[in-house]
C-alpha positions, 0 to 999 in steps of 0.5 A, a space after each residue: 541773162 538772168 531774166 531770160 529763163 523765167 522770160 522763156 519759160 512761158 510760150 510768149 518768151 519761147 516764140 521771143 528767145 528763138 526771134 533773139 536767137 535768129 536775129 542774134 545770127 543775122 546781127 541785126 538785133 537792133 533792126 528787129 527791136 526797132 521793127 517790133 517797136 513798131 508793130 507794139 506802136 501800131 497795135 497802140 495806135 490803130 484799134 483796128 490793128 490791135 481788134 484783128 490780132 484778137 477775132 477769132 472769126 479771122 481765119 489765118 490765111 486772111 490775118 497773114 494776109 492782113 499782116 503781111 500788108 502791115 510788115 510792108 507798110 511798117 517796113 519791116 525787115 524780111 525776118 520780122 516779117 517771116 516771124 509775123 507770118 509764124 506766129 500767124 500761122 500758128 494761130 498765136 497773133 494775139 500772143 503778139 504783144 506778149 511776145 514784143 514785152 518778152 523780146 524787149 526784156 530778153 534784148 535788154 538782158 543781153 545788153 545788160 540792161 533793164 527797163 523801167 515802165 514809168 507812169 507819171 501824171 504829167 509827161 516828163 521833161 528829158 531832163 527829168 527822165 535822164 536824171 530818173 534814169 541815172 538814180 535808178 542806175 544807181 540803185 539797180 547797179 546797171 543800165 536802166 531805159 525808160 518807158 514813160 507813160 502819162 495818168 493823170 489819176 495819179 495826180 502827181 509823183 511816179 509809180 516805178 515798176 522794174 520787173 517785178 518791184 514797183 516804187 510807187 511815190 504817187 500822190 494817189 496811193 497817197 491819199 488812198 493810205 491816208 484814207 485807210 489810215 483815218 478809216 482804222 483810227 475812226 
């Protein structure tokens, strides 16, 4: 887990590390990972939930009741529910997206995996994702989990981010570089 020292140095990393340790102790790391994936999806899909975690005017008790309701609605494990209660009671609900990301990084490092955030202009097929994962595995020397998203502004190509490394082969970047070269030559 070479990444974990840097991750756990942050506040979000400390929360994520504590949750990981508890999940590991109970043998439910995959359950908690799935719970956090559900929460992450809920934050992306529900503007109301996203607004709730960022609203400083919502008191901790009200936020706690709302989060407990969300945990029930999403059928989260008791450990994840208690963890959310602790995060809310400590007034750190606004850190939830970064806690989720830190947990995913810690869990991936424990499995010997790395996550590649891949942005493409169009959705990738399953075959394309598998081929990209194989190429990145050969480059990184370990399993690579692909987290894909679409950004139509890229026009074509891919942007791959693994940790602090970025591989940008997008058409937008190539066109920007060409425009800069033309300006410099004029």
